[in-house]
CHARMM internal coordinates of N, CA and C (Angstrom, degrees):
IC EDIT
DIST 1 N 1 CA 1.5391
DIST 1 CA 1 C 1.5528
ANGL 1 N 1 CA 1 C 112.34
DIST 1 C 2 N 1.2742
ANGL 1 CA 1 C 2 N 114.91
DIHE 1 N 1 CA 1 C 2 N -29.38
DIST 2 N 2 CA 1.5817
ANGL 1 C 2 N 2 CA 119.72
DIHE 1 CA 1 C 2 N 2 CA 174.43
DIST 2 CA 2 C 1.4824
ANGL 2 N 2 CA 2 C 108.13
DIHE 1 C 2 N 2 CA 2 C -64.52
DIST 2 C 3 N 1.2902
ANGL 2 CA 2 C 3 N 118.40
DIHE 2 N 2 CA 2 C 3 N -44.11
DIST 3 N 3 CA 1.4895
ANGL 2 C 3 N 3 CA 123.63
DIHE 2 CA 2 C 3 N 3 CA -169.01
DIST 3 CA 3 C 1.6369
ANGL 3 N 3 CA 3 C 101.46
DIHE 2 C 3 N 3 CA 3 C -70.42
DIST 3 C 4 N 1.3029
ANGL 3 CA 3 C 4 N 118.89
DIHE 3 N 3 CA 3 C 4 N -41.70
DIST 4 N 4 CA 1.4530
ANGL 3 C 4 N 4 CA 122.01
DIHE 3 CA 3 C 4 N 4 CA -177.73
DIST 4 CA 4 C 1.4734
ANGL 4 N 4 CA 4 C 111.51
DIHE 3 C 4 N 4 CA 4 C -62.13
DIST 4 C 5 N 1.3139
ANGL 4 CA 4 C 5 N 115.14
DIHE 4 N 4 CA 4 C 5 N -43.64
DIST 5 N 5 CA 1.5020
ANGL 4 C 5 N 5 CA 119.86
DIHE 4 CA 4 C 5 N 5 CA -179.47
DIST 5 CA 5 C 1.4750
ANGL 5 N 5 CA 5 C 113.48
DIHE 4 C 5 N 5 CA 5 C -70.00
DIST 5 C 6 N 1.2765
ANGL 5 CA 5 C 6 N 115.93
DIHE 5 N 5 CA 5 C 6 N -36.07
DIST 6 N 6 CA 1.4799
ANGL 5 C 6 N 6 CA 121.81
DIHE 5 CA 5 C 6 N 6 CA 173.18
DIST 6 CA 6 C 1.4760
ANGL 6 N 6 CA 6 C 110.81
DIHE 5 C 6 N 6 CA 6 C -63.41
DIST 6 C 7 N 1.3686
ANGL 6 CA 6 C 7 N 119.78
DIHE 6 N 6 CA 6 C 7 N -42.82
DIST 7 N 7 CA 1.4501
ANGL 6 C 7 N 7 CA 125.94
DIHE 6 CA 6 C 7 N 7 CA 176.22
DIST 7 CA 7 C 1.4857
ANGL 7 N 7 CA 7 C 111.04
DIHE 6 C 7 N 7 CA 7 C -59.10
DIST 7 C 8 N 1.3775
ANGL 7 CA 7 C 8 N 115.81
DIHE 7 N 7 CA 7 C 8 N -48.56
DIST 8 N 8 CA 1.4010
ANGL 7 C 8 N 8 CA 121.19
DIHE 7 CA 7 C 8 N 8 CA -176.67
DIST 8 CA 8 C 1.6231
ANGL 8 N 8 CA 8 C 110.18
DIHE 7 C 8 N 8 CA 8 C -69.33
DIST 8 C 9 N 1.3098
ANGL 8 CA 8 C 9 N 120.12
DIHE 8 N 8 CA 8 C 9 N -28.71
DIST 9 N 9 CA 1.4425
ANGL 8 C 9 N 9 CA 122.04
DIHE 8 CA 8 C 9 N 9 CA 174.86
DIST 9 CA 9 C 1.5065
ANGL 9 N 9 CA 9 C 108.80
DIHE 8 C 9 N 9 CA 9 C -67.89
DIST 9 C 10 N 1.3161
ANGL 9 CA 9 C 10 N 118.51
DIHE 9 N 9 CA 9 C 10 N -45.32
DIST 10 N 10 CA 1.5198
ANGL 9 C 10 N 10 CA 119.85
DIHE 9 CA 9 C 10 N 10 CA -178.10
DIST 10 CA 10 C 1.5396
ANGL 10 N 10 CA 10 C 106.60
DIHE 9 C 10 N 10 CA 10 C -73.56
DIST 10 C 11 N 1.2179
ANGL 10 CA 10 C 11 N 120.35
DIHE 10 N 10 CA 10 C 11 N -29.30
DIST 11 N 11 CA 1.5790
ANGL 10 C 11 N 11 CA 118.68
DIHE 10 CA 10 C 11 N 11 CA 178.89
DIST 11 CA 11 C 1.5988
ANGL 11 N 11 CA 11 C 104.68
DIHE 10 C 11 N 11 CA 11 C -67.09
DIST 11 C 12 N 1.3642
ANGL 11 CA 11 C 12 N 116.31
DIHE 11 N 11 CA 11 C 12 N -47.61
DIST 12 N 12 CA 1.4395
ANGL 11 C 12 N 12 CA 120.37
DIHE 11 CA 11 C 12 N 12 CA -179.68
DIST 12 CA 12 C 1.5204
ANGL 12 N 12 CA 12 C 113.98
DIHE 11 C 12 N 12 CA 12 C -58.59
DIST 12 C 13 N 1.4197
ANGL 12 CA 12 C 13 N 116.70
DIHE 12 N 12 CA 12 C 13 N -42.87
DIST 13 N 13 CA 1.4600
ANGL 12 C 13 N 13 CA 117.09
DIHE 12 CA 12 C 13 N 13 CA 170.33
DIST 13 CA 13 C 1.4672
ANGL 13 N 13 CA 13 C 118.30
DIHE 12 C 13 N 13 CA 13 C -59.94
DIST 13 C 14 N 1.3669
ANGL 13 CA 13 C 14 N 115.38
DIHE 13 N 13 CA 13 C 14 N -35.69
DIST 14 N 14 CA 1.4135
ANGL 13 C 14 N 14 CA 118.88
DIHE 13 CA 13 C 14 N 14 CA -179.79
DIST 14 CA 14 C 1.5568
ANGL 14 N 14 CA 14 C 108.89
DIHE 13 C 14 N 14 CA 14 C -70.77
DIST 14 C 15 N 1.2579
ANGL 14 CA 14 C 15 N 122.60
DIHE 14 N 14 CA 14 C 15 N -39.64
DIST 15 N 15 CA 1.4554
ANGL 14 C 15 N 15 CA 123.46
DIHE 14 CA 14 C 15 N 15 CA 177.21
DIST 15 CA 15 C 1.4869
ANGL 15 N 15 CA 15 C 109.95
DIHE 14 C 15 N 15 CA 15 C -67.74
DIST 15 C 16 N 1.1838
ANGL 15 CA 15 C 16 N 122.74
DIHE 15 N 15 CA 15 C 16 N -42.90
DIST 16 N 16 CA 1.4716
ANGL 15 C 16 N 16 CA 128.51
DIHE 15 CA 15 C 16 N 16 CA -176.58
DIST 16 CA 16 C 1.5241
ANGL 16 N 16 CA 16 C 114.86
DIHE 15 C 16 N 16 CA 16 C -66.90
DIST 16 C 17 N 1.3600
ANGL 16 CA 16 C 17 N 110.80
DIHE 16 N 16 CA 16 C 17 N -49.61
DIST 17 N 17 CA 1.4936
ANGL 16 C 17 N 17 CA 117.48
DIHE 16 CA 16 C 17 N 17 CA -178.45
DIST 17 CA 17 C 1.4664
ANGL 17 N 17 CA 17 C 113.76
DIHE 16 C 17 N 17 CA 17 C -106.29
DIST 17 C 18 N 1.2451
ANGL 17 CA 17 C 18 N 127.38
DIHE 17 N 17 CA 17 C 18 N 11.91
DIST 18 N 18 CA 1.4307
ANGL 17 C 18 N 18 CA 134.24
DIHE 17 CA 17 C 18 N 18 CA -177.29
DIST 18 CA 18 C 1.5977
ANGL 18 N 18 CA 18 C 105.07
DIHE 17 C 18 N 18 CA 18 C -68.66
DIST 18 C 19 N 1.2509
ANGL 18 CA 18 C 19 N 119.52
DIHE 18 N 18 CA 18 C 19 N -44.99
DIST 19 N 19 CA 1.4670
ANGL 18 C 19 N 19 CA 117.06
DIHE 18 CA 18 C 19 N 19 CA -176.40
DIST 19 CA 19 C 1.5608
ANGL 19 N 19 CA 19 C 112.29
DIHE 18 C 19 N 19 CA 19 C -71.66
DIST 19 C 20 N 1.3327
ANGL 19 CA 19 C 20 N 118.67
DIHE 19 N 19 CA 19 C 20 N -21.28
DIST 20 N 20 CA 1.3945
ANGL 19 C 20 N 20 CA 122.33
DIHE 19 CA 19 C 20 N 20 CA 179.20
DIST 20 CA 20 C 1.5799
ANGL 20 N 20 CA 20 C 108.09
DIHE 19 C 20 N 20 CA 20 C -75.18
DIST 20 C 21 N 1.2671
ANGL 20 CA 20 C 21 N 117.53
DIHE 20 N 20 CA 20 C 21 N -31.76
DIST 21 N 21 CA 1.5046
ANGL 20 C 21 N 21 CA 123.64
DIHE 20 CA 20 C 21 N 21 CA -178.57
DIST 21 CA 21 C 1.5574
ANGL 21 N 21 CA 21 C 103.40
DIHE 20 C 21 N 21 CA 21 C -73.70
DIST 21 C 22 N 1.1474
ANGL 21 CA 21 C 22 N 124.57
DIHE 21 N 21 CA 21 C 22 N -42.32
DIST 22 N 22 CA 1.3709
ANGL 21 C 22 N 22 CA 128.80
DIHE 21 CA 21 C 22 N 22 CA -168.10
DIST 22 CA 22 C 1.6456
ANGL 22 N 22 CA 22 C 112.46
DIHE 21 C 22 N 22 CA 22 C -83.47
DIST 22 C 23 N 1.2922
ANGL 22 CA 22 C 23 N 117.57
DIHE 22 N 22 CA 22 C 23 N -3.68
DIST 23 N 23 CA 1.4060
ANGL 22 C 23 N 23 CA 114.13
DIHE 22 CA 22 C 23 N 23 CA 178.11
DIST 23 CA 23 C 1.5596
ANGL 23 N 23 CA 23 C 111.76
DIHE 22 C 23 N 23 CA 23 C -79.60
DIST 23 C 24 N 1.4396
ANGL 23 CA 23 C 24 N 114.10
DIHE 23 N 23 CA 23 C 24 N 134.11
DIST 24 N 24 CA 1.3512
ANGL 23 C 24 N 24 CA 122.31
DIHE 23 CA 23 C 24 N 24 CA -174.38
DIST 24 CA 24 C 1.4676
ANGL 24 N 24 CA 24 C 109.36
DIHE 23 C 24 N 24 CA 24 C -121.77
DIST 24 C 25 N 1.3660
ANGL 24 CA 24 C 25 N 116.49
DIHE 24 N 24 CA 24 C 25 N 124.49
DIST 25 N 25 CA 1.4957
ANGL 24 C 25 N 25 CA 116.16
DIHE 24 CA 24 C 25 N 25 CA -175.24
DIST 25 CA 25 C 1.4430
ANGL 25 N 25 CA 25 C 111.09
DIHE 24 C 25 N 25 CA 25 C -75.10
DIST 25 C 26 N 1.3483
ANGL 25 CA 25 C 26 N 115.03
DIHE 25 N 25 CA 25 C 26 N 146.14
DIST 26 N 26 CA 1.4676
ANGL 25 C 26 N 26 CA 116.99
DIHE 25 CA 25 C 26 N 26 CA -171.01
DIST 26 CA 26 C 1.6554
ANGL 26 N 26 CA 26 C 102.73
DIHE 25 C 26 N 26 CA 26 C -104.81
DIST 26 C 27 N 1.2360
ANGL 26 CA 26 C 27 N 116.94
DIHE 26 N 26 CA 26 C 27 N 131.91
DIST 27 N 27 CA 1.4151
ANGL 26 C 27 N 27 CA 125.93
DIHE 26 CA 26 C 27 N 27 CA -179.28
DIST 27 CA 27 C 1.4957
ANGL 27 N 27 CA 27 C 111.94
DIHE 26 C 27 N 27 CA 27 C -84.01
DIST 27 C 28 N 1.3215
ANGL 27 CA 27 C 28 N 118.91
DIHE 27 N 27 CA 27 C 28 N 131.90
DIST 28 N 28 CA 1.4616
ANGL 27 C 28 N 28 CA 118.63
DIHE 27 CA 27 C 28 N 28 CA 179.01
DIST 28 CA 28 C 1.4772
ANGL 28 N 28 CA 28 C 114.24
DIHE 27 C 28 N 28 CA 28 C -95.57
DIST 28 C 29 N 1.2494
ANGL 28 CA 28 C 29 N 123.10
DIHE 28 N 28 CA 28 C 29 N 150.94
DIST 29 N 29 CA 1.3902
ANGL 28 C 29 N 29 CA 122.25
DIHE 28 CA 28 C 29 N 29 CA 179.64
DIST 29 CA 29 C 1.5423
ANGL 29 N 29 CA 29 C 112.06
DIHE 28 C 29 N 29 CA 29 C -74.01
DIST 29 C 30 N 1.2798
ANGL 29 CA 29 C 30 N 119.23
DIHE 29 N 29 CA 29 C 30 N 143.12
DIST 30 N 30 CA 1.4310
ANGL 29 C 30 N 30 CA 121.19
DIHE 29 CA 29 C 30 N 30 CA -179.38
DIST 30 CA 30 C 1.4612
ANGL 30 N 30 CA 30 C 114.52
DIHE 29 C 30 N 30 CA 30 C -72.49
DIST 30 C 31 N 1.2914
ANGL 30 CA 30 C 31 N 120.55
DIHE 30 N 30 CA 30 C 31 N 159.70
DIST 31 N 31 CA 1.4590
ANGL 30 C 31 N 31 CA 124.00
DIHE 30 CA 30 C 31 N 31 CA -177.73
DIST 31 CA 31 C 1.5149
ANGL 31 N 31 CA 31 C 109.06
DIHE 30 C 31 N 31 CA 31 C -86.05
DIST 31 C 32 N 1.3744
ANGL 31 CA 31 C 32 N 118.21
DIHE 31 N 31 CA 31 C 32 N 132.97
DIST 32 N 32 CA 1.4301
ANGL 31 C 32 N 32 CA 122.68
DIHE 31 CA 31 C 32 N 32 CA 173.37
DIST 32 CA 32 C 1.4806
ANGL 32 N 32 CA 32 C 108.36
DIHE 31 C 32 N 32 CA 32 C -119.78
DIST 32 C 33 N 1.3307
ANGL 32 CA 32 C 33 N 117.90
DIHE 32 N 32 CA 32 C 33 N 159.07
DIST 33 N 33 CA 1.5218
ANGL 32 C 33 N 33 CA 126.14
DIHE 32 CA 32 C 33 N 33 CA 179.63
DIST 33 CA 33 C 1.4425
ANGL 33 N 33 CA 33 C 111.57
DIHE 32 C 33 N 33 CA 33 C -133.66
DIST 33 C 34 N 1.3824
ANGL 33 CA 33 C 34 N 113.67
DIHE 33 N 33 CA 33 C 34 N 142.97
DIST 34 N 34 CA 1.4561
ANGL 33 C 34 N 34 CA 122.41
DIHE 33 CA 33 C 34 N 34 CA 168.11
DIST 34 CA 34 C 1.4998
ANGL 34 N 34 CA 34 C 113.49
DIHE 33 C 34 N 34 CA 34 C -128.80
DIST 34 C 35 N 1.2052
ANGL 34 CA 34 C 35 N 117.79
DIHE 34 N 34 CA 34 C 35 N 151.02
DIST 35 N 35 CA 1.5581
ANGL 34 C 35 N 35 CA 125.03
DIHE 34 CA 34 C 35 N 35 CA -174.58
DIST 35 CA 35 C 1.4331
ANGL 35 N 35 CA 35 C 109.56
DIHE 34 C 35 N 35 CA 35 C -133.28
DIST 35 C 36 N 1.3848
ANGL 35 CA 35 C 36 N 117.21
DIHE 35 N 35 CA 35 C 36 N 132.90
DIST 36 N 36 CA 1.3666
ANGL 35 C 36 N 36 CA 122.01
DIHE 35 CA 35 C 36 N 36 CA 174.94
DIST 36 CA 36 C 1.5698
ANGL 36 N 36 CA 36 C 108.02
DIHE 35 C 36 N 36 CA 36 C -150.04
DIST 36 C 37 N 1.3555
ANGL 36 CA 36 C 37 N 118.21
DIHE 36 N 36 CA 36 C 37 N 171.76
DIST 37 N 37 CA 1.5163
ANGL 36 C 37 N 37 CA 124.17
DIHE 36 CA 36 C 37 N 37 CA -179.56
DIST 37 CA 37 C 1.5643
ANGL 37 N 37 CA 37 C 103.02
DIHE 36 C 37 N 37 CA 37 C -62.83
DIST 37 C 38 N 1.3394
ANGL 37 CA 37 C 38 N 113.93
DIHE 37 N 37 CA 37 C 38 N 135.88
DIST 38 N 38 CA 1.4396
ANGL 37 C 38 N 38 CA 121.66
DIHE 37 CA 37 C 38 N 38 CA -178.78
DIST 38 CA 38 C 1.5460
ANGL 38 N 38 CA 38 C 108.71
DIHE 37 C 38 N 38 CA 38 C -83.69
DIST 38 C 39 N 1.4150
ANGL 38 CA 38 C 39 N 120.19
DIHE 38 N 38 CA 38 C 39 N 127.91
DIST 39 N 39 CA 1.3899
ANGL 38 C 39 N 39 CA 117.18
DIHE 38 CA 38 C 39 N 39 CA 174.85
DIST 39 CA 39 C 1.5847
ANGL 39 N 39 CA 39 C 107.62
DIHE 38 C 39 N 39 CA 39 C -115.25
DIST 39 C 40 N 1.3338
ANGL 39 CA 39 C 40 N 117.53
DIHE 39 N 39 CA 39 C 40 N 39.02
DIST 40 N 40 CA 1.5103
ANGL 39 C 40 N 40 CA 120.27
DIHE 39 CA 39 C 40 N 40 CA 176.42
DIST 40 CA 40 C 1.5028
ANGL 40 N 40 CA 40 C 103.42
DIHE 39 C 40 N 40 CA 40 C 120.12
DIST 40 C 41 N 1.3672
ANGL 40 CA 40 C 41 N 108.72
DIHE 40 N 40 CA 40 C 41 N 144.32
DIST 41 N 41 CA 1.4833
ANGL 40 C 41 N 41 CA 114.21
DIHE 40 CA 40 C 41 N 41 CA 176.55
DIST 41 CA 41 C 1.4843
ANGL 41 N 41 CA 41 C 113.52
DIHE 40 C 41 N 41 CA 41 C -58.95
DIST 41 C 42 N 1.1902
ANGL 41 CA 41 C 42 N 125.16
DIHE 41 N 41 CA 41 C 42 N -45.17
DIST 42 N 42 CA 1.5066
ANGL 41 C 42 N 42 CA 126.51
DIHE 41 CA 41 C 42 N 42 CA -178.34
DIST 42 CA 42 C 1.5278
ANGL 42 N 42 CA 42 C 112.00
DIHE 41 C 42 N 42 CA 42 C -63.46
DIST 42 C 43 N 1.3720
ANGL 42 CA 42 C 43 N 113.18
DIHE 42 N 42 CA 42 C 43 N -41.32
DIST 43 N 43 CA 1.4677
ANGL 42 C 43 N 43 CA 118.39
DIHE 42 CA 42 C 43 N 43 CA 179.37
DIST 43 CA 43 C 1.5522
ANGL 43 N 43 CA 43 C 110.03
DIHE 42 C 43 N 43 CA 43 C -70.64
DIST 43 C 44 N 1.2961
ANGL 43 CA 43 C 44 N 120.95
DIHE 43 N 43 CA 43 C 44 N -35.75
DIST 44 N 44 CA 1.4407
ANGL 43 C 44 N 44 CA 121.63
DIHE 43 CA 43 C 44 N 44 CA 177.36
DIST 44 CA 44 C 1.5612
ANGL 44 N 44 CA 44 C 109.55
DIHE 43 C 44 N 44 CA 44 C -68.57
DIST 44 C 45 N 1.2870
ANGL 44 CA 44 C 45 N 120.68
DIHE 44 N 44 CA 44 C 45 N -40.77
DIST 45 N 45 CA 1.4009
ANGL 44 C 45 N 45 CA 124.71
DIHE 44 CA 44 C 45 N 45 CA 175.33
DIST 45 CA 45 C 1.4980
ANGL 45 N 45 CA 45 C 114.87
DIHE 44 C 45 N 45 CA 45 C -58.19
DIST 45 C 46 N 1.3850
ANGL 45 CA 45 C 46 N 112.20
DIHE 45 N 45 CA 45 C 46 N -48.56
DIST 46 N 46 CA 1.4679
ANGL 45 C 46 N 46 CA 119.86
DIHE 45 CA 45 C 46 N 46 CA 178.05
DIST 46 CA 46 C 1.4569
ANGL 46 N 46 CA 46 C 115.48
DIHE 45 C 46 N 46 CA 46 C -62.65
DIST 46 C 47 N 1.3933
ANGL 46 CA 46 C 47 N 115.88
DIHE 46 N 46 CA 46 C 47 N -47.24
DIST 47 N 47 CA 1.5121
ANGL 46 C 47 N 47 CA 117.33
DIHE 46 CA 46 C 47 N 47 CA -178.42
DIST 47 CA 47 C 1.4589
ANGL 47 N 47 CA 47 C 108.19
DIHE 46 C 47 N 47 CA 47 C -63.97
DIST 47 C 48 N 1.2827
ANGL 47 CA 47 C 48 N 116.62
DIHE 47 N 47 CA 47 C 48 N -41.56
DIST 48 N 48 CA 1.4521
ANGL 47 C 48 N 48 CA 115.36
DIHE 47 CA 47 C 48 N 48 CA -177.35
DIST 48 CA 48 C 1.4753
ANGL 48 N 48 CA 48 C 113.52
DIHE 47 C 48 N 48 CA 48 C -63.82
DIST 48 C 49 N 1.3178
ANGL 48 CA 48 C 49 N 115.34
DIHE 48 N 48 CA 48 C 49 N -39.62
DIST 49 N 49 CA 1.5522
ANGL 48 C 49 N 49 CA 118.06
DIHE 48 CA 48 C 49 N 49 CA 179.41
DIST 49 CA 49 C 1.5354
ANGL 49 N 49 CA 49 C 108.58
DIHE 48 C 49 N 49 CA 49 C -73.43
DIST 49 C 50 N 1.2623
ANGL 49 CA 49 C 50 N 120.60
DIHE 49 N 49 CA 49 C 50 N -34.05
DIST 50 N 50 CA 1.5141
ANGL 49 C 50 N 50 CA 120.82
DIHE 49 CA 49 C 50 N 50 CA 179.20
DIST 50 CA 50 C 1.4669
ANGL 50 N 50 CA 50 C 114.58
DIHE 49 C 50 N 50 CA 50 C -72.86
DIST 50 C 51 N 1.3006
ANGL 50 CA 50 C 51 N 117.36
DIHE 50 N 50 CA 50 C 51 N -38.23
DIST 51 N 51 CA 1.4998
ANGL 50 C 51 N 51 CA 122.12
DIHE 50 CA 50 C 51 N 51 CA -168.10
DIST 51 CA 51 C 1.5742
ANGL 51 N 51 CA 51 C 110.00
DIHE 50 C 51 N 51 CA 51 C -90.09
DIST 51 C 52 N 1.4472
ANGL 51 CA 51 C 52 N 111.93
DIHE 51 N 51 CA 51 C 52 N -39.70
DIST 52 N 52 CA 1.4210
ANGL 51 C 52 N 52 CA 114.49
DIHE 51 CA 51 C 52 N 52 CA -172.17
DIST 52 CA 52 C 1.5550
ANGL 52 N 52 CA 52 C 114.53
DIHE 51 C 52 N 52 CA 52 C -123.79
DIST 52 C 53 N 1.4223
ANGL 52 CA 52 C 53 N 114.42
DIHE 52 N 52 CA 52 C 53 N -2.65
DIST 53 N 53 CA 1.3438
ANGL 52 C 53 N 53 CA 119.76
DIHE 52 CA 52 C 53 N 53 CA -173.53
DIST 53 CA 53 C 1.5773
ANGL 53 N 53 CA 53 C 115.59
DIHE 52 C 53 N 53 CA 53 C 57.45
DIST 53 C 54 N 1.3921
ANGL 53 CA 53 C 54 N 112.11
DIHE 53 N 53 CA 53 C 54 N 44.04
DIST 54 N 54 CA 1.3209
ANGL 53 C 54 N 54 CA 118.88
DIHE 53 CA 53 C 54 N 54 CA -176.70
DIST 54 CA 54 C 1.5296
ANGL 54 N 54 CA 54 C 113.41
DIHE 53 C 54 N 54 CA 54 C -128.52
DIST 54 C 55 N 1.3850
ANGL 54 CA 54 C 55 N 119.74
DIHE 54 N 54 CA 54 C 55 N -162.65
DIST 55 N 55 CA 1.4246
ANGL 54 C 55 N 55 CA 123.95
DIHE 54 CA 54 C 55 N 55 CA -175.45
DIST 55 CA 55 C 1.5735
ANGL 55 N 55 CA 55 C 107.80
DIHE 54 C 55 N 55 CA 55 C -118.93
DIST 55 C 56 N 1.3314
ANGL 55 CA 55 C 56 N 113.20
DIHE 55 N 55 CA 55 C 56 N 118.54
DIST 56 N 56 CA 1.4978
ANGL 55 C 56 N 56 CA 116.49
DIHE 55 CA 55 C 56 N 56 CA -176.62
DIST 56 CA 56 C 1.5101
ANGL 56 N 56 CA 56 C 111.65
DIHE 55 C 56 N 56 CA 56 C -112.52
DIST 56 C 57 N 1.3125
ANGL 56 CA 56 C 57 N 113.14
DIHE 56 N 56 CA 56 C 57 N 148.26
DIST 57 N 57 CA 1.5067
ANGL 56 C 57 N 57 CA 120.56
DIHE 56 CA 56 C 57 N 57 CA -173.72
DIST 57 CA 57 C 1.6040
ANGL 57 N 57 CA 57 C 108.03
DIHE 56 C 57 N 57 CA 57 C -149.04
DIST 57 C 58 N 1.2656
ANGL 57 CA 57 C 58 N 119.70
DIHE 57 N 57 CA 57 C 58 N 134.59
DIST 58 N 58 CA 1.4290
ANGL 57 C 58 N 58 CA 126.57
DIHE 57 CA 57 C 58 N 58 CA 177.85
DIST 58 CA 58 C 1.5318
ANGL 58 N 58 CA 58 C 107.02
DIHE 57 C 58 N 58 CA 58 C -80.01
DIST 58 C 59 N 1.3453
ANGL 58 CA 58 C 59 N 110.47
DIHE 58 N 58 CA 58 C 59 N 159.19
DIST 59 N 59 CA 1.5329
ANGL 58 C 59 N 59 CA 113.52
DIHE 58 CA 58 C 59 N 59 CA 174.89
DIST 59 CA 59 C 1.5037
ANGL 59 N 59 CA 59 C 109.99
DIHE 58 C 59 N 59 CA 59 C -64.61
DIST 59 C 60 N 1.3302
ANGL 59 CA 59 C 60 N 117.19
DIHE 59 N 59 CA 59 C 60 N 142.46
DIST 60 N 60 CA 1.4611
ANGL 59 C 60 N 60 CA 118.05
DIHE 59 CA 59 C 60 N 60 CA 173.18
DIST 60 CA 60 C 1.4664
ANGL 60 N 60 CA 60 C 113.42
DIHE 59 C 60 N 60 CA 60 C -82.78
DIST 60 C 61 N 1.4561
ANGL 60 CA 60 C 61 N 119.79
DIHE 60 N 60 CA 60 C 61 N -36.27
DIST 61 N 61 CA 1.4282
ANGL 60 C 61 N 61 CA 124.15
DIHE 60 CA 60 C 61 N 61 CA -176.99
DIST 61 CA 61 C 1.5810
ANGL 61 N 61 CA 61 C 108.22
DIHE 60 C 61 N 61 CA 61 C -131.56
DIST 61 C 62 N 1.2344
ANGL 61 CA 61 C 62 N 116.95
DIHE 61 N 61 CA 61 C 62 N 133.80
DIST 62 N 62 CA 1.4649
ANGL 61 C 62 N 62 CA 122.50
DIHE 61 CA 61 C 62 N 62 CA 176.31
DIST 62 CA 62 C 1.5293
ANGL 62 N 62 CA 62 C 108.79
DIHE 61 C 62 N 62 CA 62 C -140.67
DIST 62 C 63 N 1.3959
ANGL 62 CA 62 C 63 N 114.35
DIHE 62 N 62 CA 62 C 63 N 159.64
DIST 63 N 63 CA 1.4725
ANGL 62 C 63 N 63 CA 116.55
DIHE 62 CA 62 C 63 N 63 CA 169.50
DIST 63 CA 63 C 1.5166
ANGL 63 N 63 CA 63 C 111.17
DIHE 62 C 63 N 63 CA 63 C -68.64
DIST 63 C 64 N 1.2868
ANGL 63 CA 63 C 64 N 120.86
DIHE 63 N 63 CA 63 C 64 N 154.41
DIST 64 N 64 CA 1.4707
ANGL 63 C 64 N 64 CA 122.27
DIHE 63 CA 63 C 64 N 64 CA -177.26
DIST 64 CA 64 C 1.5080
ANGL 64 N 64 CA 64 C 115.58
DIHE 63 C 64 N 64 CA 64 C -56.43
DIST 64 C 65 N 1.2873
ANGL 64 CA 64 C 65 N 118.94
DIHE 64 N 64 CA 64 C 65 N -34.89
DIST 65 N 65 CA 1.4712
ANGL 64 C 65 N 65 CA 117.79
DIHE 64 CA 64 C 65 N 65 CA -174.69
DIST 65 CA 65 C 1.5801
ANGL 65 N 65 CA 65 C 110.24
DIHE 64 C 65 N 65 CA 65 C -92.76
DIST 65 C 66 N 1.3279
ANGL 65 CA 65 C 66 N 117.14
DIHE 65 N 65 CA 65 C 66 N -1.05
DIST 66 N 66 CA 1.5671
ANGL 65 C 66 N 66 CA 119.25
DIHE 65 CA 65 C 66 N 66 CA -176.68
DIST 66 CA 66 C 1.5227
ANGL 66 N 66 CA 66 C 107.81
DIHE 65 C 66 N 66 CA 66 C -101.98
DIST 66 C 67 N 1.2759
ANGL 66 CA 66 C 67 N 118.07
DIHE 66 N 66 CA 66 C 67 N 126.89
DIST 67 N 67 CA 1.4944
ANGL 66 C 67 N 67 CA 120.55
DIHE 66 CA 66 C 67 N 67 CA 177.48
DIST 67 CA 67 C 1.4751
ANGL 67 N 67 CA 67 C 109.02
DIHE 66 C 67 N 67 CA 67 C -63.20
DIST 67 C 68 N 1.3718
ANGL 67 CA 67 C 68 N 120.27
DIHE 67 N 67 CA 67 C 68 N 144.97
DIST 68 N 68 CA 1.3624
ANGL 67 C 68 N 68 CA 126.73
DIHE 67 CA 67 C 68 N 68 CA 163.77
DIST 68 CA 68 C 1.5040
ANGL 68 N 68 CA 68 C 114.25
DIHE 67 C 68 N 68 CA 68 C -52.46
DIST 68 C 69 N 1.4362
ANGL 68 CA 68 C 69 N 116.73
DIHE 68 N 68 CA 68 C 69 N 140.16
DIST 69 N 69 CA 1.4613
ANGL 68 C 69 N 69 CA 120.08
DIHE 68 CA 68 C 69 N 69 CA 178.42
DIST 69 CA 69 C 1.4934
ANGL 69 N 69 CA 69 C 110.34
DIHE 68 C 69 N 69 CA 69 C -111.59
DIST 69 C 70 N 1.3075
ANGL 69 CA 69 C 70 N 117.66
DIHE 69 N 69 CA 69 C 70 N 148.80
DIST 70 N 70 CA 1.4174
ANGL 69 C 70 N 70 CA 122.61
DIHE 69 CA 69 C 70 N 70 CA 170.44
DIST 70 CA 70 C 1.5186
ANGL 70 N 70 CA 70 C 111.60
DIHE 69 C 70 N 70 CA 70 C -99.30
DIST 70 C 71 N 1.3028
ANGL 70 CA 70 C 71 N 115.14
DIHE 70 N 70 CA 70 C 71 N 119.18
DIST 71 N 71 CA 1.5486
ANGL 70 C 71 N 71 CA 116.30
DIHE 70 CA 70 C 71 N 71 CA -178.32
DIST 71 CA 71 C 1.5792
ANGL 71 N 71 CA 71 C 103.46
DIHE 70 C 71 N 71 CA 71 C -104.16
DIST 71 C 72 N 1.3431
ANGL 71 CA 71 C 72 N 111.45
DIHE 71 N 71 CA 71 C 72 N 130.78
DIST 72 N 72 CA 1.4313
ANGL 71 C 72 N 72 CA 122.88
DIHE 71 CA 71 C 72 N 72 CA -175.30
DIST 72 CA 72 C 1.5862
ANGL 72 N 72 CA 72 C 106.55
DIHE 71 C 72 N 72 CA 72 C -122.51
DIST 72 C 73 N 1.3748
ANGL 72 CA 72 C 73 N 113.84
DIHE 72 N 72 CA 72 C 73 N 117.61
DIST 73 N 73 CA 1.4332
ANGL 72 C 73 N 73 CA 119.20
DIHE 72 CA 72 C 73 N 73 CA 176.65
DIST 73 CA 73 C 1.4652
ANGL 73 N 73 CA 73 C 109.75
DIHE 72 C 73 N 73 CA 73 C -110.76
DIST 73 C 74 N 1.3301
ANGL 73 CA 73 C 74 N 116.69
DIHE 73 N 73 CA 73 C 74 N 130.75
DIST 74 N 74 CA 1.3992
ANGL 73 C 74 N 74 CA 121.47
DIHE 73 CA 73 C 74 N 74 CA -175.44
DIST 74 CA 74 C 1.5938
ANGL 74 N 74 CA 74 C 111.00
DIHE 73 C 74 N 74 CA 74 C -147.94
DIST 74 C 75 N 1.3124
ANGL 74 CA 74 C 75 N 119.95
DIHE 74 N 74 CA 74 C 75 N 162.14
DIST 75 N 75 CA 1.4467
ANGL 74 C 75 N 75 CA 123.00
DIHE 74 CA 74 C 75 N 75 CA 173.07
DIST 75 CA 75 C 1.4155
ANGL 75 N 75 CA 75 C 112.83
DIHE 74 C 75 N 75 CA 75 C -82.06
DIST 75 C 76 N 1.3704
ANGL 75 CA 75 C 76 N 118.19
DIHE 75 N 75 CA 75 C 76 N 129.91
DIST 76 N 76 CA 1.4614
ANGL 75 C 76 N 76 CA 121.39
DIHE 75 CA 75 C 76 N 76 CA -176.96
DIST 76 CA 76 C 1.5125
ANGL 76 N 76 CA 76 C 110.26
DIHE 75 C 76 N 76 CA 76 C -72.01
END
COOR INIT
IC SEED 1 N 1 CA 1 C
IC BUILD
């Protein structure tokens, strides 16, 4: 009887805590960035999406002599 109750106890522990043991954390890809001269907001967004499957955005404010840059953020 003692062996049977010990077996039932361990079986109950396995059922109750089994899902906790089997949880595997999922690693996310790190963020990467690319920068190039901007040729328009739509073109920046399309190029970033097509080449890197990311999100691209041109500079909002730049100095007069500095060309606008397209910043592309994507998962590595």
